[in-house]
PAFITOR-295168 format. One record per residue (C-alpha): residue number from 1; y, z negated, x negated; chain. Coordinates in steps of 0.25 Angstrom, whole numbers. Layout:
  nr    yy    zz    xx kette
 NUM     Y     Z     X     A
...
//
This chain:
  nr    yy    zz    xx kette
   1     0     0     0     A
   2    13     5    -6     A
   3    28     1    -4     A
   4    29    16     1     A
   5    19    13    13     A
   6    28     0    17     A
   7    40     9    17     A
   8    34    19    26     A
   9    30     8    36     A
  10    44     2    36     A
  11    50    16    37     A
  12    41    18    49     A
  13    45     5    56     A
  14    60     8    55     A
  15    57    23    59     A
  16    50    18    72     A
  17    61     9    76     A
  18    71    20    74     A
  19    62    31    81     A
  20    60    22    93     A
  21    75    20    95     A
  22    79    34    91     A
  23    70    41   101     A
  24    72    31   113     A
  25    87    29   113     A
  26    92    16   118     A
  27    87    12   132     A
  28    97     7   142     A
  29    89     4   154     A
  30    76    -2   160     A
  31    69    11   163     A
  32    73    18   150     A
  33    69     6   142     A
  34    55     5   148     A
  35    52    19   153     A
  36    60    28   144     A
  37    67    34   156     A
  38    54    40   160     A
  39    57    52   151     A
  40    46    51   140     A
  41    37    63   138     A
  42    22    61   141     A
  43    17    65   127     A
  44    26    54   121     A
  45    21    44   131     A
  46     7    48   129     A
  47     8    45   114     A
  48    15    32   117     A
  49     4    28   126     A
  50    -6    30   115     A
  51     2    24   104     A
  52     4    11   113     A
  53   -10     9   116     A
  54   -14    12   101     A
  55    -6     2    93     A
  56   -11    -3    79     A
  57   -24    -7    86     A
  58   -29     7    87     A
  59   -24    10    73     A
  60   -31    -1    66     A
  61   -41    -6    76     A
  62   -48     7    80     A
  63   -52    12    66     A
  64   -59    -1    64     A
  65   -68     2    76     A
  66   -74    15    70     A
  67   -74     9    56     A
  68   -84    -3    61     A
  69   -90     5    73     A
  70   -89    19    79     A
  71   -80    28    88     A
  72   -84    21   101     A
  73   -70    17   104     A
  74   -67    32   108     A
  75   -75    29   121     A
  76   -63    20   125     A
  77   -54    32   123     A
  78   -61    40   134     A
  79   -59    28   144     A
  80   -45    28   140     A
  81   -43    42   144     A
  82   -50    40   157     A
  83   -42    28   161     A
  84   -29    35   157     A
  85   -32    47   167     A
  86   -35    37   179     A
  87   -21    29   176     A
  88   -14    43   175     A
  89   -18    47   189     A
  90   -20    33   196     A
  91   -10    24   191     A
  92     2    31   184     A
  93     6    38   197     A
  94     8    24   204     A
  95    18    20   192     A
  96    26    34   193     A
  97    27    33   208     A
  98    35    20   208     A
  99    42    23   194     A
 100    38    10   188     A
 101    42     4   175     A
 102    29    -4   173     A
 103    15    -3   176     A
 104    16   -16   184     A
 105    27   -11   193     A
 106    16    -5   202     A
 107    10   -18   204     A
 108    23   -24   208     A
 109    24   -12   218     A
 110    10   -14   224     A
 111     9   -30   223     A
 112    23   -35   221     A
 113    30   -42   209     A
 114    20   -53   207     A
 115     9   -43   203     A
 116    18   -35   194     A
 117    23   -47   187     A
 118     9   -52   185     A
 119     5   -39   179     A
 120    17   -38   170     A
 121    15   -52   165     A
 122     0   -49   162     A
 123     4   -36   154     A
 124    14   -44   146     A
 125     4   -55   142     A
 126    -7   -45   139     A
 127     2   -35   132     A
 128     7   -46   123     A
 129    -7   -50   119     A
 130   -12   -36   116     A
 131     0   -31   109     A
 132     0   -44   100     A
 133   -14   -39    95     A
 134    -7   -25    92     A
 135     3   -32    84     A
 136    -8   -39    76     A
 137   -15   -25    74     A
 138    -2   -20    68     A
 139     0   -33    60     A
 140   -14   -31    53     A
 141   -11   -19    45     A
 142     3   -23    42     A
 143    -2   -36    36     A
 144   -12   -28    27     A
 145    -1   -19    23     A
 146     9   -31    19     A
 147    -2   -38    12     A
 148    -5   -26     4     A
 149     9   -25    -1     A
 150     9   -40    -4     A
 151    17   -44     8     A
 152    10   -56    15     A
 153    15   -59    28     A
 154     9   -63    42     A
 155     6   -56    55     A
 156    18   -62    61     A
 157    29   -56    52     A
 158    22   -42    53     A
 159    22   -43    68     A
 160    36   -48    70     A
 161    41   -36    61     A
 162    33   -25    69     A
 163    38   -31    82     A
 164    53   -31    78     A
 165    52   -16    75     A
 166    45   -13    88     A
 167    54   -22    96     A
 168    66   -14    90     A
 169    64    -1    96     A
 170    57    -5   109     A
 171    69   -14   112     A
 172    79    -3   110     A
 173    71     9   114     A
 174    62     4   125     A
 175    50    13   129     A
 176    55    26   125     A
 177    56    21   110     A
 178    42    15   112     A
 179    36    29   116     A
 180    42    37   106     A
 181    39    28    95     A
 182    25    27   100     A
 183    24    42    99     A
 184    28    42    84     A
 185    19    30    81     A
 186     7    36    87     A
 187     8    49    79     A
 188    10    41    66     A
 189    -2    32    68     A
 190   -12    43    72     A
 191    -7    51    61     A
 192   -10    39    52     A
 193   -25    39    57     A
 194   -27    54    54     A
 195   -21    52    40     A
 196   -31    40    38     A
 197   -42    49    42     A
 198   -37    61    33     A
 199   -35    52    21     A
 200   -49    45    22     A
 201   -56    58    23     A
 202   -48    64    11     A
 203   -53    51     4     A
 204   -68    50     7     A
 205   -70    64    13     A
 206   -72    68    27     A
 207   -87    63    28     A
 208   -82    50    34     A
 209   -84    55    48     A
 210   -98    60    45     A
 211  -101    47    39     A
 212   -96    40    51     A
 213  -105    49    60     A
 214  -117    46    53     A
 215  -115    31    53     A
 216  -113    33    68     A
 217   -99    28    69     A
 218   -94    40    77     A
 219  -101    36    90     A
 220   -91    37   101     A
 221  -100    33   114     A
 222  -107    20   114     A
 223  -117    18   126     A
 224  -123     5   121     A
 225  -120   -10   124     A
 226  -117   -17   137     A
 227  -106    -9   144     A
 228   -99   -22   149     A
 229   -97   -28   135     A
 230   -99   -17   125     A
 231   -85   -13   122     A
 232   -89    -1   114     A
 233   -98     5   125     A
 234   -95    18   132     A
 235   -94    12   146     A
 236   -84     1   143     A
 237   -76    10   134     A
 238   -75    22   144     A
 239   -75    15   157     A
 240   -68     2   153     A
 241   -59    10   144     A
 242   -54    18   156     A
 243   -51     6   164     A
 244   -44     0   152     A
 245   -35    13   150     A
 246   -32    12   165     A
 247   -27    -2   163     A
 248   -20     0   150     A
 249   -13    13   154     A
 250   -11    10   169     A
 251    -7    -4   169     A
 252    -2    -8   155     A
 253    13    -7   155     A
 254    12    -3   140     A
 255     6    10   144     A
 256    12    12   158     A
 257    26    11   153     A
 258    24    23   144     A
 259    18    31   155     A
 260    30    27   165     A
 261    39    32   154     A
 262    34    47   156     A
 263    43    57   163     A
 264    33    59   175     A
 265    20    54   180     A
 266    13    67   176     A
 267    18    65   162     A
 268    13    50   162     A
 269    -1    54   166     A
 270    -1    65   155     A
 271     3    55   144     A
 272    -7    45   149     A
 273   -19    54   149     A
 274   -16    60   136     A
 275   -14    47   130     A
 276   -29    44   132     A
 277   -33    57   125     A
 278   -24    53   113     A
 279   -29    40   112     A
 280   -43    45   111     A
 281   -39    54    99     A
 282   -32    42    93     A
 283   -44    33    94     A
 284   -52    44    87     A
 285   -42    45    76     A
 286   -43    30    73     A
 287   -58    29    74     A
 288   -59    40    65     A
 289   -50    32    55     A
 290   -60    21    56     A
 291   -72    30    53     A
 292   -65    36    41     A
 293   -62    22    36     A
 294   -76    17    37     A
 295   -80    28    28     A
 296   -68    26    18     A
 297   -72    11    16     A
 298   -87    14    15     A
 299   -91     7    28     A
 300   -86    -6    23     A
 301   -83   -17    34     A
 302   -68   -21    35     A
 303   -72   -35    30     A
 304   -78   -29    17     A
 305   -65   -23    14     A
 306   -58   -36    14     A
 307   -51   -34    28     A
 308   -50   -47    37     A
 309   -49   -38    50     A
 310   -57   -25    53     A
 311   -44   -19    58     A
 312   -38   -19    44     A
 313   -47    -8    40     A
 314   -38     4    43     A
 315   -25    -3    38     A
 316   -33    -6    25     A
 317   -36     9    23     A
 318   -21    12    26     A
 319   -16     3    15     A
 320   -26     5     5     A
 321   -32    19     7     A
 322   -20    28    11     A
 323    -9    35     2     A
 324     4    28     0     A
 325    13    32    12     A
 326     1    36    21     A
 327    -3    21    21     A
 328    11    17    26     A
 329    11    28    36     A
 330    -2    24    42     A
 331     2     9    42     A
 332    15    14    49     A
 333     6    20    59     A
 334    -1     7    62     A
 335    13     1    64     A
 336    16    13    73     A
 337     5     9    82     A
 338     8    -5    82     A
 339    23    -4    85     A
 340    19     7    96     A
 341    11    -3   104     A
 342    21   -15   101     A
 343    34    -6   106     A
 344    25    -1   118     A
 345    21   -16   122     A
 346    35   -21   120     A
 347    41   -10   130     A
 348    30   -12   140     A
 349    31   -28   139     A
 350    46   -28   141     A
 351    45   -18   152     A
 352    34   -26   159     A
 353    42   -39   157     A
 354    55   -33   163     A
 355    49   -26   175     A
 356    36   -34   179     A
 357    41   -48   175     A
 358    56   -50   174     A
 359    60   -41   185     A
 360    49   -47   194     A
 361    53   -61   191     A
 362    68   -58   192     A
 363    74   -64   205     A
 364    85   -53   205     A
 365    82   -37   203     A
 366    82   -34   188     A
 367    93   -24   184     A
 368    90   -13   174     A
 369    99   -20   164     A
 370    92   -33   165     A
 371    78   -26   164     A
 372    82   -18   152     A
 373    88   -31   145     A
 374    75   -40   148     A
 375    66   -28   144     A
 376    72   -27   130     A
 377    72   -42   128     A
 378    57   -42   132     A
 379    54   -32   122     A
 380    59   -41   111     A
 381    52   -53   117     A
 382    38   -46   119     A
 383    40   -40   104     A
 384    41   -54    99     A
 385    29   -59   108     A
 386    19   -50   101     A
 387    19   -59    89     A
 388    11   -70    96     A
 389    -2   -63   101     A
 390    -2   -55    87     A
 391    -3   -68    80     A
 392   -13   -74    89     A
 393   -23   -62    88     A
 394   -23   -60    74     A
 395   -35   -69    72     A
 396   -44   -60    81     A
 397   -55   -54    73     A
 398   -60   -43    83     A
 399   -55   -29    85     A
 400   -40   -29    87     A
 401   -41   -17    96     A
 402   -51   -24   106     A
 403   -44   -37   106     A
 404   -31   -30   111     A
 405   -38   -21   121     A
 406   -46   -33   126     A
 407   -33   -41   129     A
 408   -26   -30   135     A
 409   -39   -28   144     A
 410   -38   -42   150     A
 411   -26   -38   159     A
 412   -28   -23   160     A
 413   -39   -26   171     A
 414   -30   -34   179     A
 415   -18   -25   178     A
 416   -26   -12   181     A
 417   -33   -19   192     A
 418   -20   -23   199     A
 419   -15    -9   198     A
 420   -28    -2   204     A
 421   -30   -14   214     A
 422   -16   -12   219     A
 423   -18     3   221     A
 424   -32     2   227     A
 425   -31   -11   235     A
 426   -20    -9   246     A
 427   -23   -24   252     A
 428   -20   -31   239     A
 429    -8   -40   237     A
 430    -1   -46   225     A
 431    -9   -59   225     A
 432   -22   -51   226     A
 433   -18   -42   214     A
 434   -13   -54   206     A
 435   -25   -62   207     A
 436   -35   -50   204     A
 437   -26   -47   192     A
 438   -26   -61   187     A
 439   -41   -63   189     A
 440   -44   -50   182     A
 441   -36   -54   169     A
 442   -42   -67   169     A
 443   -57   -61   169     A
 444   -53   -52   158     A
 445   -47   -63   150     A
 446   -59   -71   152     A
 447   -68   -61   146     A
 448   -59   -58   134     A
 449   -57   -73   131     A
 450   -72   -76   132     A
 451   -75   -64   122     A
 452   -64   -66   112     A
 453   -63   -81   112     A
 454   -75   -88   118     A
 455   -89   -81   117     A
 456   -86   -69   108     A
 457   -95   -60   117     A
 458   -90   -48   124     A
 459   -93   -49   139     A
 460   -84   -38   144     A
 461   -80   -27   135     A
 462   -64   -26   134     A
 463   -64   -12   140     A
 464   -69   -18   153     A
 465   -58   -28   155     A
 466   -49   -19   163     A
 467   -60   -14   172     A
 468   -64   -29   174     A
 469   -50   -33   178     A
 470   -49   -22   188     A
 471   -62   -26   194     A
 472   -57   -41   195     A
 473   -44   -37   201     A
 474   -50   -28   212     A
 475   -60   -38   216     A
 476   -51   -50   216     A
 477   -39   -43   222     A
 478   -48   -35   232     A
 479   -54   -47   237     A
 480   -40   -54   239     A
 481   -35   -42   245     A
 482   -45   -42   257     A
 483   -36   -53   262     A
 484   -25   -43   266     A
 485   -26   -32   276     A
 486   -25   -17   271     A
 487   -11   -12   270     A
 488    -6    -1   280     A
 489     1     8   269     A
 490     3     9   254     A
 491    15     6   247     A
 492    25    17   244     A
 493    29    20   230     A
 494    41    13   225     A
 495    53    21   219     A
 496    59    11   210     A
 497    57     7   195     A
 498    51    -7   195     A
 499    61   -17   189     A
 500    71    -7   185     A
 501    79    -4   198     A
 502    79    10   203     A
 503    71    22   196     A
//
């Protein structure tokens, strides 16, 4: 690791903040800050969606999956595409019909403010935990870098510095800054993965792929194991993955906020479906990186290489195995992925704070100026709050990717269940939905806690958490709804932007 690499990284951080501000302009109202004026091209939103769900977890977490195993993670990508198609034609039209600012505004329209606020608060809490893990994923390679330069610091300092840079352009530029920086960052870290494959191939020859095939490491489909608890099996990966994608891309404000910033419903549908295809290609690139590294290090286990975490295998190669300058570029790519998700989360968290919580708890109607001001302060507050969960989860020794997805899955099922339940069951009221939602979250939390901190055994694969939550919501909410008579007619679409005055 040379000083020039560190200069490349610093230059990237400065350029990122400048790019976000230059491309977005200074936002002056609530709709511009959270939706970019609904004037973003579909291809930019598509790449932003991919960059948002990628984060440093993908860049450093996915290569180690194929390094230690095979390519079965691609099964999940097939489920992701299926889930996106369902969201595009079943859920997105309902958001655009009412011109809503957040995903949870639909729940407010269907069940009332209490359900919208409950969903919003749940999103805030879960996103905080999940993104704390993403911050940790970024801090891991950065700490390795600094240690190699003889600069010994702790995770806390690293997290604070990254958060401050991200807060800066998100605070001023809003969602428009986030989307355009996402596009640039995604291109950078994907290019980094491709460069790593090329350099390894030039170093050890192109035979690494044939070697991986001979060792059985190119298997994609796995039909063995218990379909309920085996998270690498085909059924939970594809079917569970489809429901997981329906929840993450249909009820998570982090993704829905981007889709609502498109110019039309048709462009949002196009952005969503194409993002699934791009994600599969991206998975394949970083899984290929893992296979190439497996051959490069002569099949050695990460522990044999002196690593304390398996996730350090790709950062180790970047620092020790790449030419000067290229190493800095790839490390900047990892920072790009991390900052992309951080900025996305800050924008989504502040949006939900304003529209789903602050506006619903406020006694008088919220003005556009008030919402804009609260949203920007919420951006700063949530950026600082990321530090705590990142510190708490640094002691976890499991797969950092699975840990983050498992935590997100705890509430995804309840959120998706509430959405679909509200659409399908016309009898249900707010209390029915709230109780069903709460129990769905409790059931998934029980399985997660038992697996991670009590028994250590997987009872239910993390891919099934969203479907399990949907089932619980439908059963509990449906039984409670039997107390009410069937409605005479359905609600008419609303024409106002939730929480921001008139459209």
